[in-house]
C-alpha positions as CSV (number, residue, x, y, z in Angstrom):
1,M,162.3,-82.1,-94.3
2,E,165.4,-80.6,-92.7
3,S,163.4,-79.5,-89.7
4,I,162.1,-83.1,-89.2
5,K,165.7,-84.4,-89.3
6,E,166.7,-81.8,-86.7
7,S,163.7,-82.7,-84.5
8,L,164.5,-86.4,-84.7
9,S,168.1,-85.7,-83.9
10,A,167.2,-83.5,-80.9
11,L,164.7,-86.1,-79.7
12,T,167.2,-88.9,-80.1
13,D,169.8,-86.9,-78.1
14,M,167.3,-86.1,-75.4
15,F,166.1,-89.8,-75.2
16,N,169.7,-91.0,-75.0
17,A,170.5,-88.5,-72.3
18,R,167.5,-89.5,-70.2
19,M,168.3,-93.2,-70.6
20,N,171.9,-92.6,-69.6
21,D,170.8,-90.7,-66.5
22,F,168.3,-93.4,-65.7
23,Q,171.0,-96.1,-66.1
24,Q,173.4,-94.1,-63.9
25,D,170.7,-93.8,-61.2
26,L,170.1,-97.5,-61.4
27,N,173.9,-98.2,-61.1
28,K,174.1,-95.9,-58.0
29,T,171.3,-97.6,-56.2
30,S,172.6,-100.6,-54.2
31,S,169.1,-101.9,-53.6
32,P,167.0,-103.3,-56.5
33,V,164.4,-101.1,-58.1
34,T,161.3,-100.9,-56.0
35,N,157.8,-101.2,-57.2
36,H,157.2,-97.7,-55.9
37,S,159.7,-96.0,-58.2
38,L,158.6,-97.9,-61.4
39,P,155.3,-96.0,-61.9
40,V,157.1,-92.7,-61.6
41,E,159.8,-93.7,-64.0
42,F,157.2,-95.1,-66.4
43,S,155.1,-92.0,-66.2
44,T,158.2,-89.8,-67.0
45,F,159.2,-92.0,-69.9
46,R,155.6,-92.1,-71.2
47,S,155.3,-88.3,-71.2
48,F,158.6,-88.0,-73.0
49,I,157.5,-90.4,-75.7
50,L,154.1,-88.8,-76.1
51,S,155.7,-85.3,-76.5
52,A,158.1,-86.8,-79.1
53,L,155.2,-88.3,-81.0
54,N,153.3,-85.0,-80.9
55,T,156.3,-83.1,-82.2
56,L,156.7,-85.5,-85.1
57,Q,152.9,-85.3,-85.8
58,R,153.2,-81.5,-86.1
59,Q,156.2,-81.8,-88.4
60,V,154.3,-84.2,-90.7
61,E,151.3,-81.8,-90.8
62,C,153.6,-79.0,-91.7
63,L,155.1,-81.1,-94.5
64,A,151.6,-82.0,-95.8
65,L,150.7,-78.3,-95.9
66,E,153.9,-77.4,-97.8
67,I,153.2,-80.2,-100.3
68,D,149.7,-78.8,-100.9
69,R,151.1,-75.3,-101.4
70,Q,153.6,-76.5,-103.9
71,E,151.0,-78.5,-105.8
72,M,148.7,-75.4,-105.9
73,R,151.6,-73.2,-107.2
74,R,152.3,-75.7,-109.9
75,R,148.6,-75.7,-110.9
76,H,148.3,-71.9,-110.7
77,K,148.3,-71.3,-114.4
78,M,146.5,-74.4,-115.5
79,I,143.2,-74.4,-117.4
80,L,140.9,-77.4,-117.1
81,F,138.4,-78.2,-119.9
82,H,135.2,-80.0,-118.9
83,G,132.6,-81.4,-121.1
84,V,134.9,-82.2,-124.0
85,P,134.1,-85.6,-125.4
86,E,137.1,-87.9,-125.6
87,Q,138.1,-90.4,-128.1
88,K,140.5,-93.3,-127.6
89,V,143.1,-92.0,-130.1
90,E,143.2,-88.3,-130.5
91,D,145.7,-85.4,-130.4
92,T,144.6,-83.5,-127.3
93,T,146.6,-80.5,-128.2
94,A,144.9,-80.2,-131.6
95,K,141.5,-80.8,-130.0
96,I,141.9,-78.1,-127.4
97,T,143.5,-75.7,-129.9
98,G,140.5,-76.2,-132.2
99,L,138.0,-75.7,-129.4
100,V,139.7,-72.5,-128.2
101,A,140.0,-71.1,-131.7
102,E,136.4,-71.9,-132.5
103,H,134.7,-70.7,-129.2
104,L,136.8,-67.6,-128.7
105,D,137.0,-66.7,-132.4
106,L,140.8,-66.7,-132.5
107,S,141.8,-67.5,-136.0
108,N,145.5,-67.4,-135.4
109,F,145.5,-69.6,-132.2
110,S,147.7,-72.7,-132.7
111,S,149.4,-75.3,-130.6
112,A,152.5,-73.0,-130.5
113,S,150.3,-70.7,-128.3
114,I,150.1,-73.4,-125.6
115,K,152.8,-73.9,-123.1
116,Q,153.1,-77.4,-121.8
117,T,155.0,-78.2,-118.6
């Protein structure tokens, strides 16, 4: 997130500097802006904006990857149980404890053996 803030700050500074330079060039020119210079100025401005958008897109992609990594780390030690019939009102911890104790033949397995996060 910090890198996005830095990128936005750098892009804002660059944008303001270019706009100030453009304004100074306009003020120096005694004649009105000609139609010949407008396409060049527009092309320059367009390429700047496109590069800024590409930079932001890369930053968002990096953030999405980092979020995925964090979610995977959080799920690293998680066990999913499939095929267990559900009831509307049930104690899931007791249900899973009973299934594990029964299928793995662990007589001393209890809900205290399960770490919940």
